[in-house]
C-alpha positions as CSV (number, residue, x, y, z in Angstrom):
1,M,102.3,72.2,113.3
2,P,101.7,71.5,109.6
3,R,104.6,71.9,107.2
4,S,104.7,74.8,104.7
5,H,104.9,73.8,101.1
6,K,106.0,77.2,99.9
7,R,109.2,77.4,97.9
8,R,112.1,79.1,99.7
9,P,113.6,82.0,97.7
10,Q,116.9,81.1,96.2
11,R,119.9,82.5,98.2
12,P,122.8,84.0,96.4
13,G,125.1,81.0,97.2
14,D,122.6,78.4,95.9
15,D,123.1,77.2,92.4
16,S,120.7,75.3,90.2
17,F,121.7,72.0,88.5
18,D,121.7,73.7,85.1
19,R,124.0,76.4,86.3
20,L,126.4,73.8,87.8
21,L,126.5,71.9,84.5
22,A,127.0,75.0,82.4
23,G,129.5,76.6,84.7
24,W,132.5,74.3,84.2
25,K,135.5,76.6,83.7
26,R,138.5,75.3,81.8
27,T,141.8,76.8,80.6
28,E,142.7,76.6,76.9
29,S,145.8,77.9,75.0
30,R,145.1,79.9,71.9
31,R,147.1,82.3,69.9
32,G,150.1,81.9,72.3
33,A,148.1,82.8,75.4
34,D,146.2,81.0,78.1
35,W,142.4,81.7,78.3
36,T,139.8,80.8,80.9
37,V,136.7,79.6,79.1
38,Q,133.3,79.2,80.7
39,P,130.2,77.9,78.9
40,V,127.0,79.8,79.3
41,S,123.7,77.9,78.9
42,A,120.8,79.3,77.0
43,A,118.9,79.7,80.2
44,Q,121.7,81.8,81.7
45,A,122.1,84.0,78.6
46,V,119.9,87.0,79.6
47,K,121.6,89.8,77.6
48,D,122.7,90.4,74.0
49,Y,126.5,90.5,73.3
50,T,128.6,91.1,70.3
51,C,130.8,88.2,69.3
52,P,134.4,89.3,68.7
53,G,134.9,86.4,66.3
54,C,132.3,87.3,63.7
55,G,131.0,90.7,64.9
56,R,127.4,89.4,65.0
57,V,125.1,89.5,68.0
58,V,125.1,86.6,70.5
59,A,121.3,86.9,71.2
60,T,119.5,86.5,74.5
61,G,118.7,82.8,75.1
62,T,121.6,81.5,73.0
63,A,124.2,79.2,74.6
64,H,127.7,80.6,74.1
65,I,131.2,80.8,75.6
66,V,132.7,83.5,77.8
67,A,136.5,83.7,77.5
68,W,139.1,85.9,79.3
69,R,142.9,85.9,79.6
70,A,144.2,83.6,82.2
71,D,147.7,84.9,82.1
72,G,147.3,88.7,81.8
73,V,149.9,91.0,83.3
74,L,147.4,93.3,84.9
75,G,146.0,90.7,87.3
76,D,142.9,88.6,87.6
77,S,140.4,91.5,88.1
78,A,141.5,93.2,84.9
79,D,141.4,90.0,82.9
80,L,137.9,89.2,84.2
81,A,136.7,92.7,83.3
82,A,138.0,92.2,79.7
83,R,136.1,89.0,79.2
84,R,134.2,88.5,75.9
85,H,131.2,86.5,74.9
86,W,131.7,84.3,71.8
87,H,129.5,82.0,69.7
88,E,130.7,78.5,70.4
89,H,131.5,78.0,66.7
90,C,133.5,81.2,66.5
91,W,135.5,80.3,69.5
92,R,136.3,76.8,68.1
93,I,137.6,78.2,64.8
94,S,139.5,81.1,66.2
């Protein structure tokens, strides 16, 4: 039987190479607190957000940083729900 050359739909657990490269989480200490920081590539940025550092829009298609408290007292789910999208420059100078 001949092989099909159709692309298989991507399953929820499958990650592209770009997503893996952009998705490296790290922990940083800033302003006396620990923060989980995850880069978002331009390809992954599909919504507009307001940067808490400068108050301007992080536009769709712009690589940026997502940060949330790593040591919050309300637990991981509350910390993750309170995450914020920052311009890379704004995060570096904060």
